[in-house]
PyMOL CGO cylinders between C-alpha atoms (Angstrom):
from pymol import cmd
from pymol.cgo import CYLINDER

trace = [
    CYLINDER, -11.85, -24.32, -7.58, -13.73, -23.29, -10.70, 0.3, 1, 1, 1, 1, 1, 1,
    CYLINDER, -13.73, -23.29, -10.70, -14.62, -19.99, -12.18, 0.3, 1, 1, 1, 1, 1, 1,
    CYLINDER, -14.62, -19.99, -12.18, -17.02, -17.58, -10.55, 0.3, 1, 1, 1, 1, 1, 1,
    CYLINDER, -17.02, -17.58, -10.55, -20.28, -17.22, -12.48, 0.3, 1, 1, 1, 1, 1, 1,
    CYLINDER, -20.28, -17.22, -12.48, -19.83, -13.92, -14.30, 0.3, 1, 1, 1, 1, 1, 1,
    CYLINDER, -19.83, -13.92, -14.30, -21.38, -13.77, -17.75, 0.3, 1, 1, 1, 1, 1, 1,
    CYLINDER, -21.38, -13.77, -17.75, -20.85, -11.43, -20.63, 0.3, 1, 1, 1, 1, 1, 1,
    CYLINDER, -20.85, -11.43, -20.63, -22.44, -11.12, -24.06, 0.3, 1, 1, 1, 1, 1, 1,
    CYLINDER, -22.44, -11.12, -24.06, -22.75, -14.46, -25.75, 0.3, 1, 1, 1, 1, 1, 1,
    CYLINDER, -22.75, -14.46, -25.75, -22.69, -16.22, -22.39, 0.3, 1, 1, 1, 1, 1, 1,
    CYLINDER, -22.69, -16.22, -22.39, -18.90, -16.42, -22.33, 0.3, 1, 1, 1, 1, 1, 1,
    CYLINDER, -18.90, -16.42, -22.33, -17.17, -16.70, -18.99, 0.3, 1, 1, 1, 1, 1, 1,
    CYLINDER, -17.17, -16.70, -18.99, -15.08, -13.66, -18.25, 0.3, 1, 1, 1, 1, 1, 1,
    CYLINDER, -15.08, -13.66, -18.25, -13.38, -14.22, -14.92, 0.3, 1, 1, 1, 1, 1, 1,
    CYLINDER, -13.38, -14.22, -14.92, -10.00, -15.69, -14.19, 0.3, 1, 1, 1, 1, 1, 1,
    CYLINDER, -10.00, -15.69, -14.19, -9.96, -18.88, -12.13, 0.3, 1, 1, 1, 1, 1, 1,
    CYLINDER, -9.96, -18.88, -12.13, -10.32, -18.27, -8.39, 0.3, 1, 1, 1, 1, 1, 1,
    CYLINDER, -10.32, -18.27, -8.39, -6.95, -19.88, -7.69, 0.3, 1, 1, 1, 1, 1, 1,
    CYLINDER, -6.95, -19.88, -7.69, -5.27, -17.36, -10.03, 0.3, 1, 1, 1, 1, 1, 1,
    CYLINDER, -5.27, -17.36, -10.03, -6.91, -14.43, -8.25, 0.3, 1, 1, 1, 1, 1, 1,
    CYLINDER, -6.91, -14.43, -8.25, -5.82, -15.93, -4.93, 0.3, 1, 1, 1, 1, 1, 1,
    CYLINDER, -5.82, -15.93, -4.93, -2.29, -16.27, -6.29, 0.3, 1, 1, 1, 1, 1, 1,
    CYLINDER, -2.29, -16.27, -6.29, -2.31, -12.64, -7.40, 0.3, 1, 1, 1, 1, 1, 1,
    CYLINDER, -2.31, -12.64, -7.40, -3.50, -11.57, -3.94, 0.3, 1, 1, 1, 1, 1, 1,
    CYLINDER, -3.50, -11.57, -3.94, -0.82, -13.67, -2.25, 0.3, 1, 1, 1, 1, 1, 1,
    CYLINDER, -0.82, -13.67, -2.25, 2.02, -12.41, -4.43, 0.3, 1, 1, 1, 1, 1, 1,
    CYLINDER, 2.02, -12.41, -4.43, 0.78, -8.85, -4.06, 0.3, 1, 1, 1, 1, 1, 1,
    CYLINDER, 0.78, -8.85, -4.06, 0.84, -9.29, -0.28, 0.3, 1, 1, 1, 1, 1, 1,
    CYLINDER, 0.84, -9.29, -0.28, 4.39, -10.62, -0.47, 0.3, 1, 1, 1, 1, 1, 1,
    CYLINDER, 4.39, -10.62, -0.47, 5.48, -7.66, -2.56, 0.3, 1, 1, 1, 1, 1, 1,
    CYLINDER, 5.48, -7.66, -2.56, 3.85, -5.17, -0.17, 0.3, 1, 1, 1, 1, 1, 1,
    CYLINDER, 3.85, -5.17, -0.17, 5.35, -6.85, 2.88, 0.3, 1, 1, 1, 1, 1, 1,
    CYLINDER, 5.35, -6.85, 2.88, 8.84, -6.72, 1.41, 0.3, 1, 1, 1, 1, 1, 1,
    CYLINDER, 8.84, -6.72, 1.41, 8.43, -3.02, 0.59, 0.3, 1, 1, 1, 1, 1, 1,
    CYLINDER, 8.43, -3.02, 0.59, 7.48, -2.50, 4.23, 0.3, 1, 1, 1, 1, 1, 1,
    CYLINDER, 7.48, -2.50, 4.23, 10.45, -4.51, 5.55, 0.3, 1, 1, 1, 1, 1, 1,
    CYLINDER, 10.45, -4.51, 5.55, 12.85, -2.42, 3.48, 0.3, 1, 1, 1, 1, 1, 1,
    CYLINDER, 12.85, -2.42, 3.48, 11.53, 0.63, 5.33, 0.3, 1, 1, 1, 1, 1, 1,
    CYLINDER, 11.53, 0.63, 5.33, 12.03, -1.22, 8.65, 0.3, 1, 1, 1, 1, 1, 1,
    CYLINDER, 12.03, -1.22, 8.65, 8.43, -0.87, 9.84, 0.3, 1, 1, 1, 1, 1, 1,
    CYLINDER, 8.43, -0.87, 9.84, 7.02, -3.06, 12.62, 0.3, 1, 1, 1, 1, 1, 1,
    CYLINDER, 7.02, -3.06, 12.62, 4.95, -6.23, 12.21, 0.3, 1, 1, 1, 1, 1, 1,
    CYLINDER, 4.95, -6.23, 12.21, 1.60, -4.41, 12.09, 0.3, 1, 1, 1, 1, 1, 1,
    CYLINDER, 1.60, -4.41, 12.09, 3.00, -2.07, 9.47, 0.3, 1, 1, 1, 1, 1, 1,
    CYLINDER, 3.00, -2.07, 9.47, 4.10, -5.07, 7.40, 0.3, 1, 1, 1, 1, 1, 1,
    CYLINDER, 4.10, -5.07, 7.40, 0.57, -6.50, 7.59, 0.3, 1, 1, 1, 1, 1, 1,
    CYLINDER, 0.57, -6.50, 7.59, -1.01, -3.14, 6.66, 0.3, 1, 1, 1, 1, 1, 1,
    CYLINDER, -1.01, -3.14, 6.66, 1.25, -2.75, 3.63, 0.3, 1, 1, 1, 1, 1, 1,
    CYLINDER, 1.25, -2.75, 3.63, 0.63, -6.34, 2.58, 0.3, 1, 1, 1, 1, 1, 1,
    CYLINDER, 0.63, -6.34, 2.58, -3.15, -5.85, 2.70, 0.3, 1, 1, 1, 1, 1, 1,
    CYLINDER, -3.15, -5.85, 2.70, -3.14, -2.50, 0.90, 0.3, 1, 1, 1, 1, 1, 1,
    CYLINDER, -3.14, -2.50, 0.90, -0.90, -3.73, -1.90, 0.3, 1, 1, 1, 1, 1, 1,
    CYLINDER, -0.90, -3.73, -1.90, -2.68, -7.03, -2.47, 0.3, 1, 1, 1, 1, 1, 1,
    CYLINDER, -2.68, -7.03, -2.47, -6.37, -6.15, -2.26, 0.3, 1, 1, 1, 1, 1, 1,
    CYLINDER, -6.37, -6.15, -2.26, -6.41, -2.34, -2.46, 0.3, 1, 1, 1, 1, 1, 1,
    CYLINDER, -6.41, -2.34, -2.46, -6.94, -2.22, -6.21, 0.3, 1, 1, 1, 1, 1, 1,
    CYLINDER, -6.94, -2.22, -6.21, -9.60, -4.92, -6.12, 0.3, 1, 1, 1, 1, 1, 1,
    CYLINDER, -9.60, -4.92, -6.12, -11.45, -3.12, -3.34, 0.3, 1, 1, 1, 1, 1, 1,
    CYLINDER, -11.45, -3.12, -3.34, -11.43, 0.14, -5.30, 0.3, 1, 1, 1, 1, 1, 1,
    CYLINDER, -11.43, 0.14, -5.30, -12.80, -1.77, -8.30, 0.3, 1, 1, 1, 1, 1, 1,
    CYLINDER, -12.80, -1.77, -8.30, -15.64, -3.31, -6.28, 0.3, 1, 1, 1, 1, 1, 1,
    CYLINDER, -15.64, -3.31, -6.28, -16.49, 0.01, -4.60, 0.3, 1, 1, 1, 1, 1, 1,
    CYLINDER, -16.49, 0.01, -4.60, -16.76, 1.72, -8.00, 0.3, 1, 1, 1, 1, 1, 1,
    CYLINDER, -16.76, 1.72, -8.00, -19.00, -1.11, -9.21, 0.3, 1, 1, 1, 1, 1, 1,
    CYLINDER, -19.00, -1.11, -9.21, -21.24, -0.59, -6.16, 0.3, 1, 1, 1, 1, 1, 1,
    CYLINDER, -21.24, -0.59, -6.16, -21.84, -4.32, -5.86, 0.3, 1, 1, 1, 1, 1, 1,
    CYLINDER, -21.84, -4.32, -5.86, -21.90, -4.47, -2.07, 0.3, 1, 1, 1, 1, 1, 1,
    CYLINDER, -21.90, -4.47, -2.07, -18.96, -5.41, 0.17, 0.3, 1, 1, 1, 1, 1, 1,
    CYLINDER, -18.96, -5.41, 0.17, -15.72, -5.96, -1.81, 0.3, 1, 1, 1, 1, 1, 1,
    CYLINDER, -15.72, -5.96, -1.81, -14.86, -9.54, -2.72, 0.3, 1, 1, 1, 1, 1, 1,
    CYLINDER, -14.86, -9.54, -2.72, -11.86, -9.48, -0.38, 0.3, 1, 1, 1, 1, 1, 1,
    CYLINDER, -11.86, -9.48, -0.38, -14.23, -8.92, 2.57, 0.3, 1, 1, 1, 1, 1, 1,
    CYLINDER, -14.23, -8.92, 2.57, -16.89, -11.42, 1.49, 0.3, 1, 1, 1, 1, 1, 1,
    CYLINDER, -16.89, -11.42, 1.49, -14.50, -14.37, 1.50, 0.3, 1, 1, 1, 1, 1, 1,
    CYLINDER, -14.50, -14.37, 1.50, -11.98, -15.09, 4.24, 0.3, 1, 1, 1, 1, 1, 1,
    CYLINDER, -11.98, -15.09, 4.24, -9.65, -16.91, 1.84, 0.3, 1, 1, 1, 1, 1, 1,
    CYLINDER, -9.65, -16.91, 1.84, -8.29, -13.63, 0.46, 0.3, 1, 1, 1, 1, 1, 1,
    CYLINDER, -8.29, -13.63, 0.46, -7.34, -12.14, 3.83, 0.3, 1, 1, 1, 1, 1, 1,
    CYLINDER, -7.34, -12.14, 3.83, -5.93, -15.50, 4.97, 0.3, 1, 1, 1, 1, 1, 1,
    CYLINDER, -5.93, -15.50, 4.97, -3.71, -15.57, 1.88, 0.3, 1, 1, 1, 1, 1, 1,
    CYLINDER, -3.71, -15.57, 1.88, -2.55, -12.01, 2.67, 0.3, 1, 1, 1, 1, 1, 1,
    CYLINDER, -2.55, -12.01, 2.67, -1.76, -12.88, 6.30, 0.3, 1, 1, 1, 1, 1, 1,
    CYLINDER, -1.76, -12.88, 6.30, 0.14, -16.04, 5.33, 0.3, 1, 1, 1, 1, 1, 1,
    CYLINDER, 0.14, -16.04, 5.33, 2.30, -14.22, 2.78, 0.3, 1, 1, 1, 1, 1, 1,
    CYLINDER, 2.30, -14.22, 2.78, 2.98, -11.33, 5.17, 0.3, 1, 1, 1, 1, 1, 1,
    CYLINDER, 2.98, -11.33, 5.17, 4.09, -13.85, 7.82, 0.3, 1, 1, 1, 1, 1, 1,
    CYLINDER, 4.09, -13.85, 7.82, 6.38, -15.55, 5.30, 0.3, 1, 1, 1, 1, 1, 1,
    CYLINDER, 6.38, -15.55, 5.30, 7.92, -12.21, 4.43, 0.3, 1, 1, 1, 1, 1, 1,
    CYLINDER, 7.92, -12.21, 4.43, 8.61, -11.40, 8.10, 0.3, 1, 1, 1, 1, 1, 1,
    CYLINDER, 8.61, -11.40, 8.10, 10.10, -14.83, 8.88, 0.3, 1, 1, 1, 1, 1, 1,
    CYLINDER, 10.10, -14.83, 8.88, 12.22, -15.13, 5.74, 0.3, 1, 1, 1, 1, 1, 1,
    CYLINDER, 12.22, -15.13, 5.74, 12.97, -11.44, 5.19, 0.3, 1, 1, 1, 1, 1, 1,
    CYLINDER, 12.97, -11.44, 5.19, 16.81, -11.75, 5.01, 0.3, 1, 1, 1, 1, 1, 1,
    CYLINDER, 16.81, -11.75, 5.01, 16.59, -14.50, 2.41, 0.3, 1, 1, 1, 1, 1, 1,
    CYLINDER, 16.59, -14.50, 2.41, 13.79, -12.95, 0.40, 0.3, 1, 1, 1, 1, 1, 1,
    CYLINDER, 13.79, -12.95, 0.40, 15.57, -9.60, 0.23, 0.3, 1, 1, 1, 1, 1, 1,
    CYLINDER, 15.57, -9.60, 0.23, 17.98, -11.30, -2.17, 0.3, 1, 1, 1, 1, 1, 1,
    CYLINDER, 17.98, -11.30, -2.17, 15.14, -12.02, -4.58, 0.3, 1, 1, 1, 1, 1, 1,
    CYLINDER, 15.14, -12.02, -4.58, 14.58, -8.43, -5.66, 0.3, 1, 1, 1, 1, 1, 1,
    CYLINDER, 14.58, -8.43, -5.66, 15.01, -9.34, -9.32, 0.3, 1, 1, 1, 1, 1, 1,
    CYLINDER, 15.01, -9.34, -9.32, 12.49, -12.16, -9.01, 0.3, 1, 1, 1, 1, 1, 1,
    CYLINDER, 12.49, -12.16, -9.01, 10.08, -9.76, -7.33, 0.3, 1, 1, 1, 1, 1, 1,
    CYLINDER, 10.08, -9.76, -7.33, 10.43, -7.40, -10.28, 0.3, 1, 1, 1, 1, 1, 1,
    CYLINDER, 10.43, -7.40, -10.28, 9.15, -10.24, -12.48, 0.3, 1, 1, 1, 1, 1, 1,
    CYLINDER, 9.15, -10.24, -12.48, 6.32, -10.95, -10.02, 0.3, 1, 1, 1, 1, 1, 1,
    CYLINDER, 6.32, -10.95, -10.02, 5.30, -7.27, -9.90, 0.3, 1, 1, 1, 1, 1, 1,
    CYLINDER, 5.30, -7.27, -9.90, 5.34, -7.08, -13.70, 0.3, 1, 1, 1, 1, 1, 1,
    CYLINDER, 5.34, -7.08, -13.70, 3.12, -10.16, -13.98, 0.3, 1, 1, 1, 1, 1, 1,
    CYLINDER, 3.12, -10.16, -13.98, 0.76, -8.82, -11.32, 0.3, 1, 1, 1, 1, 1, 1,
    CYLINDER, 0.76, -8.82, -11.32, 0.35, -5.59, -13.29, 0.3, 1, 1, 1, 1, 1, 1,
    CYLINDER, 0.35, -5.59, -13.29, -1.11, -7.55, -16.19, 0.3, 1, 1, 1, 1, 1, 1,
    CYLINDER, -1.11, -7.55, -16.19, -3.12, -9.94, -14.03, 0.3, 1, 1, 1, 1, 1, 1,
    CYLINDER, -3.12, -9.94, -14.03, -4.89, -7.16, -12.16, 0.3, 1, 1, 1, 1, 1, 1,
    CYLINDER, -4.89, -7.16, -12.16, -5.65, -5.26, -15.37, 0.3, 1, 1, 1, 1, 1, 1,
    CYLINDER, -5.65, -5.26, -15.37, -7.37, -8.37, -16.74, 0.3, 1, 1, 1, 1, 1, 1,
    CYLINDER, -7.37, -8.37, -16.74, -9.18, -9.02, -13.46, 0.3, 1, 1, 1, 1, 1, 1,
    CYLINDER, -9.18, -9.02, -13.46, -10.55, -5.48, -13.45, 0.3, 1, 1, 1, 1, 1, 1,
    CYLINDER, -10.55, -5.48, -13.45, -11.50, -5.59, -17.11, 0.3, 1, 1, 1, 1, 1, 1,
    CYLINDER, -11.50, -5.59, -17.11, -13.28, -8.92, -16.89, 0.3, 1, 1, 1, 1, 1, 1,
    CYLINDER, -13.28, -8.92, -16.89, -15.37, -7.85, -13.94, 0.3, 1, 1, 1, 1, 1, 1,
    CYLINDER, -15.37, -7.85, -13.94, -16.26, -4.59, -15.68, 0.3, 1, 1, 1, 1, 1, 1,
    CYLINDER, -16.26, -4.59, -15.68, -17.29, -6.43, -18.85, 0.3, 1, 1, 1, 1, 1, 1,
    CYLINDER, -17.29, -6.43, -18.85, -19.30, -8.90, -16.79, 0.3, 1, 1, 1, 1, 1, 1,
    CYLINDER, -19.30, -8.90, -16.79, -21.28, -5.87, -15.53, 0.3, 1, 1, 1, 1, 1, 1,
    CYLINDER, -21.28, -5.87, -15.53, -21.82, -4.73, -19.15, 0.3, 1, 1, 1, 1, 1, 1,
    CYLINDER, -21.82, -4.73, -19.15, -19.95, -1.46, -18.68, 0.3, 1, 1, 1, 1, 1, 1,
    CYLINDER, -19.95, -1.46, -18.68, -19.00, 0.52, -21.82, 0.3, 1, 1, 1, 1, 1, 1,
    CYLINDER, -19.00, 0.52, -21.82, -15.53, -0.29, -23.11, 0.3, 1, 1, 1, 1, 1, 1,
    CYLINDER, -15.53, -0.29, -23.11, -13.91, 3.03, -22.03, 0.3, 1, 1, 1, 1, 1, 1,
    CYLINDER, -13.91, 3.03, -22.03, -15.27, 2.53, -18.51, 0.3, 1, 1, 1, 1, 1, 1,
    CYLINDER, -15.27, 2.53, -18.51, -14.04, -1.08, -18.50, 0.3, 1, 1, 1, 1, 1, 1,
    CYLINDER, -14.04, -1.08, -18.50, -10.53, 0.02, -19.51, 0.3, 1, 1, 1, 1, 1, 1,
    CYLINDER, -10.53, 0.02, -19.51, -10.57, 2.68, -16.77, 0.3, 1, 1, 1, 1, 1, 1,
    CYLINDER, -10.57, 2.68, -16.77, -11.62, 0.09, -14.19, 0.3, 1, 1, 1, 1, 1, 1,
    CYLINDER, -11.62, 0.09, -14.19, -8.84, -2.22, -15.32, 0.3, 1, 1, 1, 1, 1, 1,
    CYLINDER, -8.84, -2.22, -15.32, -6.31, 0.58, -14.77, 0.3, 1, 1, 1, 1, 1, 1,
    CYLINDER, -6.31, 0.58, -14.77, -7.72, 1.38, -11.31, 0.3, 1, 1, 1, 1, 1, 1,
    CYLINDER, -7.72, 1.38, -11.31, -7.51, -2.28, -10.32, 0.3, 1, 1, 1, 1, 1, 1,
    CYLINDER, -7.51, -2.28, -10.32, -3.93, -2.68, -11.53, 0.3, 1, 1, 1, 1, 1, 1,
    CYLINDER, -3.93, -2.68, -11.53, -2.36, 0.44, -9.99, 0.3, 1, 1, 1, 1, 1, 1,
    CYLINDER, -2.36, 0.44, -9.99, -4.66, 1.04, -7.00, 0.3, 1, 1, 1, 1, 1, 1,
    CYLINDER, -4.66, 1.04, -7.00, -2.84, -1.21, -4.55, 0.3, 1, 1, 1, 1, 1, 1,
    CYLINDER, -2.84, -1.21, -4.55, 0.56, 0.27, -5.36, 0.3, 1, 1, 1, 1, 1, 1,
    CYLINDER, 0.56, 0.27, -5.36, -0.73, 3.82, -5.02, 0.3, 1, 1, 1, 1, 1, 1,
    CYLINDER, -0.73, 3.82, -5.02, -2.21, 3.08, -1.56, 0.3, 1, 1, 1, 1, 1, 1,
    CYLINDER, -2.21, 3.08, -1.56, 1.05, 1.41, -0.51, 0.3, 1, 1, 1, 1, 1, 1,
    CYLINDER, 1.05, 1.41, -0.51, 3.11, 4.42, -1.57, 0.3, 1, 1, 1, 1, 1, 1,
    CYLINDER, 3.11, 4.42, -1.57, 0.78, 6.80, 0.25, 0.3, 1, 1, 1, 1, 1, 1,
    CYLINDER, 0.78, 6.80, 0.25, 1.13, 4.80, 3.47, 0.3, 1, 1, 1, 1, 1, 1,
    CYLINDER, 1.13, 4.80, 3.47, 4.92, 4.77, 3.07, 0.3, 1, 1, 1, 1, 1, 1,
    CYLINDER, 4.92, 4.77, 3.07, 5.04, 8.49, 2.33, 0.3, 1, 1, 1, 1, 1, 1,
    CYLINDER, 5.04, 8.49, 2.33, 6.65, 7.86, -1.06, 0.3, 1, 1, 1, 1, 1, 1,
    CYLINDER, 6.65, 7.86, -1.06, 5.87, 9.42, -4.45, 0.3, 1, 1, 1, 1, 1, 1,
    CYLINDER, 5.87, 9.42, -4.45, 3.65, 7.11, -6.47, 0.3, 1, 1, 1, 1, 1, 1,
    CYLINDER, 3.65, 7.11, -6.47, 5.02, 5.53, -9.62, 0.3, 1, 1, 1, 1, 1, 1,
    CYLINDER, 5.02, 5.53, -9.62, 1.77, 6.62, -11.22, 0.3, 1, 1, 1, 1, 1, 1,
    CYLINDER, 1.77, 6.62, -11.22, 2.53, 10.36, -11.03, 0.3, 1, 1, 1, 1, 1, 1,
    CYLINDER, 2.53, 10.36, -11.03, 6.33, 10.65, -11.29, 0.3, 1, 1, 1, 1, 1, 1,
    CYLINDER, 6.33, 10.65, -11.29, 8.59, 10.28, -14.28, 0.3, 1, 1, 1, 1, 1, 1,
    CYLINDER, 8.59, 10.28, -14.28, 10.11, 6.82, -14.47, 0.3, 1, 1, 1, 1, 1, 1,
    CYLINDER, 10.11, 6.82, -14.47, 9.91, 3.50, -16.26, 0.3, 1, 1, 1, 1, 1, 1,
    CYLINDER, 9.91, 3.50, -16.26, 6.68, 2.77, -18.07, 0.3, 1, 1, 1, 1, 1, 1,
    CYLINDER, 6.68, 2.77, -18.07, 4.06, 1.64, -15.54, 0.3, 1, 1, 1, 1, 1, 1,
    CYLINDER, 4.06, 1.64, -15.54, 0.50, 2.90, -15.93, 0.3, 1, 1, 1, 1, 1, 1,
    CYLINDER, 0.50, 2.90, -15.93, 1.08, 3.19, -19.69, 0.3, 1, 1, 1, 1, 1, 1,
    CYLINDER, 1.08, 3.19, -19.69, 1.90, -0.54, -19.76, 0.3, 1, 1, 1, 1, 1, 1,
    CYLINDER, 1.90, -0.54, -19.76, -1.34, -1.26, -17.93, 0.3, 1, 1, 1, 1, 1, 1,
    CYLINDER, -1.34, -1.26, -17.93, -3.25, 0.85, -20.47, 0.3, 1, 1, 1, 1, 1, 1,
    CYLINDER, -3.25, 0.85, -20.47, -1.69, -0.99, -23.42, 0.3, 1, 1, 1, 1, 1, 1,
    CYLINDER, -1.69, -0.99, -23.42, -2.49, -4.31, -21.73, 0.3, 1, 1, 1, 1, 1, 1,
    CYLINDER, -2.49, -4.31, -21.73, -6.13, -3.27, -21.30, 0.3, 1, 1, 1, 1, 1, 1,
    CYLINDER, -6.13, -3.27, -21.30, -6.44, -2.11, -24.90, 0.3, 1, 1, 1, 1, 1, 1,
    CYLINDER, -6.44, -2.11, -24.90, -4.85, -5.31, -26.18, 0.3, 1, 1, 1, 1, 1, 1,
    CYLINDER, -4.85, -5.31, -26.18, -7.26, -7.45, -24.17, 0.3, 1, 1, 1, 1, 1, 1,
    CYLINDER, -7.26, -7.45, -24.17, -10.29, -5.51, -25.40, 0.3, 1, 1, 1, 1, 1, 1,
    CYLINDER, -10.29, -5.51, -25.40, -9.07, -5.65, -29.01, 0.3, 1, 1, 1, 1, 1, 1,
    CYLINDER, -9.07, -5.65, -29.01, -8.55, -9.41, -28.81, 0.3, 1, 1, 1, 1, 1, 1,
    CYLINDER, -8.55, -9.41, -28.81, -11.79, -10.34, -27.06, 0.3, 1, 1, 1, 1, 1, 1,
    CYLINDER, -11.79, -10.34, -27.06, -14.19, -7.75, -28.46, 0.3, 1, 1, 1, 1, 1, 1,
    CYLINDER, -14.19, -7.75, -28.46, -12.64, -6.87, -31.81, 0.3, 1, 1, 1, 1, 1, 1,
    CYLINDER, -12.64, -6.87, -31.81, -11.12, -10.16, -32.96, 0.3, 1, 1, 1, 1, 1, 1,
    CYLINDER, -11.12, -10.16, -32.96, -13.29, -12.55, -30.91, 0.3, 1, 1, 1, 1, 1, 1,
    CYLINDER, -13.29, -12.55, -30.91, -10.19, -14.43, -29.72, 0.3, 1, 1, 1, 1, 1, 1,
    CYLINDER, -10.19, -14.43, -29.72, -10.94, -17.09, -27.06, 0.3, 1, 1, 1, 1, 1, 1,
    CYLINDER, -10.94, -17.09, -27.06, -10.81, -15.54, -23.59, 0.3, 1, 1, 1, 1, 1, 1,
    CYLINDER, -10.81, -15.54, -23.59, -7.98, -17.75, -22.18, 0.3, 1, 1, 1, 1, 1, 1,
    CYLINDER, -7.98, -17.75, -22.18, -5.78, -16.83, -25.15, 0.3, 1, 1, 1, 1, 1, 1,
    CYLINDER, -5.78, -16.83, -25.15, -6.53, -13.12, -24.73, 0.3, 1, 1, 1, 1, 1, 1,
    CYLINDER, -6.53, -13.12, -24.73, -5.78, -13.35, -21.00, 0.3, 1, 1, 1, 1, 1, 1,
    CYLINDER, -5.78, -13.35, -21.00, -2.42, -15.00, -21.64, 0.3, 1, 1, 1, 1, 1, 1,
    CYLINDER, -2.42, -15.00, -21.64, -1.39, -12.57, -24.38, 0.3, 1, 1, 1, 1, 1, 1,
    CYLINDER, -1.39, -12.57, -24.38, -2.37, -9.51, -22.33, 0.3, 1, 1, 1, 1, 1, 1,
    CYLINDER, -2.37, -9.51, -22.33, -0.69, -10.65, -19.11, 0.3, 1, 1, 1, 1, 1, 1,
    CYLINDER, -0.69, -10.65, -19.11, 2.53, -11.93, -20.70, 0.3, 1, 1, 1, 1, 1, 1,
    CYLINDER, 2.53, -11.93, -20.70, 2.73, -8.92, -23.00, 0.3, 1, 1, 1, 1, 1, 1,
    CYLINDER, 2.73, -8.92, -23.00, 2.32, -6.48, -20.10, 0.3, 1, 1, 1, 1, 1, 1,
    CYLINDER, 2.32, -6.48, -20.10, 4.96, -8.27, -18.03, 0.3, 1, 1, 1, 1, 1, 1,
    CYLINDER, 4.96, -8.27, -18.03, 7.42, -8.37, -20.94, 0.3, 1, 1, 1, 1, 1, 1,
    CYLINDER, 7.42, -8.37, -20.94, 6.95, -4.69, -21.77, 0.3, 1, 1, 1, 1, 1, 1,
    CYLINDER, 6.95, -4.69, -21.77, 7.24, -3.62, -18.12, 0.3, 1, 1, 1, 1, 1, 1,
    CYLINDER, 7.24, -3.62, -18.12, 10.46, -5.62, -17.62, 0.3, 1, 1, 1, 1, 1, 1,
    CYLINDER, 10.46, -5.62, -17.62, 11.90, -4.37, -20.90, 0.3, 1, 1, 1, 1, 1, 1,
    CYLINDER, 11.90, -4.37, -20.90, 11.14, -0.79, -19.90, 0.3, 1, 1, 1, 1, 1, 1,
    CYLINDER, 11.14, -0.79, -19.90, 12.90, -1.33, -16.56, 0.3, 1, 1, 1, 1, 1, 1,
    CYLINDER, 12.90, -1.33, -16.56, 15.91, -2.92, -18.26, 0.3, 1, 1, 1, 1, 1, 1,
    CYLINDER, 15.91, -2.92, -18.26, 16.25, -0.35, -21.04, 0.3, 1, 1, 1, 1, 1, 1,
    CYLINDER, 16.25, -0.35, -21.04, 15.22, 2.65, -18.93, 0.3, 1, 1, 1, 1, 1, 1,
    CYLINDER, 15.22, 2.65, -18.93, 12.30, 3.62, -21.15, 0.3, 1, 1, 1, 1, 1, 1,
    CYLINDER, 12.30, 3.62, -21.15, 10.10, 6.36, -19.77, 0.3, 1, 1, 1, 1, 1, 1,
    CYLINDER, 10.10, 6.36, -19.77, 7.52, 8.86, -20.93, 0.3, 1, 1, 1, 1, 1, 1,
    CYLINDER, 7.52, 8.86, -20.93, 8.51, 12.55, -21.11, 0.3, 1, 1, 1, 1, 1, 1,
    CYLINDER, 8.51, 12.55, -21.11, 7.23, 14.77, -18.33, 0.3, 1, 1, 1, 1, 1, 1,
    CYLINDER, 7.23, 14.77, -18.33, 5.59, 17.01, -20.92, 0.3, 1, 1, 1, 1, 1, 1,
    CYLINDER, 5.59, 17.01, -20.92, 5.10, 17.18, -24.67, 0.3, 1, 1, 1, 1, 1, 1,
    CYLINDER, 5.10, 17.18, -24.67, 5.98, 20.48, -26.35, 0.3, 1, 1, 1, 1, 1, 1,
    CYLINDER, 5.98, 20.48, -26.35, 4.20, 20.45, -29.72, 0.3, 1, 1, 1, 1, 1, 1,
    CYLINDER, 4.20, 20.45, -29.72, 5.54, 23.85, -30.80, 0.3, 1, 1, 1, 1, 1, 1,
    CYLINDER, 5.54, 23.85, -30.80, 9.13, 22.76, -30.11, 0.3, 1, 1, 1, 1, 1, 1,
    CYLINDER, 9.13, 22.76, -30.11, 8.57, 19.62, -32.15, 0.3, 1, 1, 1, 1, 1, 1,
    CYLINDER, 8.57, 19.62, -32.15, 7.16, 21.62, -35.05, 0.3, 1, 1, 1, 1, 1, 1,
    CYLINDER, 7.16, 21.62, -35.05, 10.16, 23.97, -34.94, 0.3, 1, 1, 1, 1, 1, 1,
    CYLINDER, 10.16, 23.97, -34.94, 12.55, 20.99, -35.11, 0.3, 1, 1, 1, 1, 1, 1,
    CYLINDER, 12.55, 20.99, -35.11, 10.64, 19.51, -38.03, 0.3, 1, 1, 1, 1, 1, 1,
    CYLINDER, 10.64, 19.51, -38.03, 10.68, 22.84, -39.84, 0.3, 1, 1, 1, 1, 1, 1,
    CYLINDER, 10.68, 22.84, -39.84, 14.43, 23.21, -39.30, 0.3, 1, 1, 1, 1, 1, 1,
    CYLINDER, 14.43, 23.21, -39.30, 15.03, 19.65, -40.50, 0.3, 1, 1, 1, 1, 1, 1,
    CYLINDER, 15.03, 19.65, -40.50, 12.91, 20.30, -43.60, 0.3, 1, 1, 1, 1, 1, 1,
    CYLINDER, 12.91, 20.30, -43.60, 14.84, 23.50, -44.40, 0.3, 1, 1, 1, 1, 1, 1,
    CYLINDER, 14.84, 23.50, -44.40, 18.20, 21.70, -44.08, 0.3, 1, 1, 1, 1, 1, 1,
    CYLINDER, 18.20, 21.70, -44.08, 17.08, 19.00, -46.51, 0.3, 1, 1, 1, 1, 1, 1,
    CYLINDER, 17.08, 19.00, -46.51, 16.09, 21.54, -49.17, 0.3, 1, 1, 1, 1, 1, 1,
    CYLINDER, 16.09, 21.54, -49.17, 19.17, 23.72, -49.08, 0.3, 1, 1, 1, 1, 1, 1,
]
cmd.load_cgo(trace, "trace")
């Protein structure tokens, strides 16, 4: 399969290969199905979680772009990939449950892939850069948010924890800086953004990095003032 015909300024192609988008959908479905199996839901619940995790963000992206039916509904290959991965998760659930660490790597890679997929489609529609970055964030975290809502769990997006949405934002900004600012070839920018996002997400999980729940500027100024006074005694 080749690339879908989406053009941007200068006539450069700005969509990932179809097989990569299919792979992202399939791995997202696998991740969603395994989340469902850990909550011991039935087969239909597994399928629902697989679909929401894999294509939820892409559907939100396409709805916001108002380009007609979402891509996942216009082509049967996406839903077939979701169904196949959900079936694999159900059949091989005991074995796949042991691959939680590998799934962390997959989820981290998917975070970067979906950011780039959202960004490239937004840029192909000539959206302003801030809007394109926003659409990349929606695409990357949308599926996970829908999954957590269906499971009745707090979303990673709105609770304190390892860096997640912030990683997606940095990935989006890096991609825009490389392609728009530095005119780096698109495949190179895609690779740097995706690998960089995955590495930062995994490092944050390993080291336990997280953003503070709030930022108290006055408290920080008081600490700086006290430190300054100690130095000049």
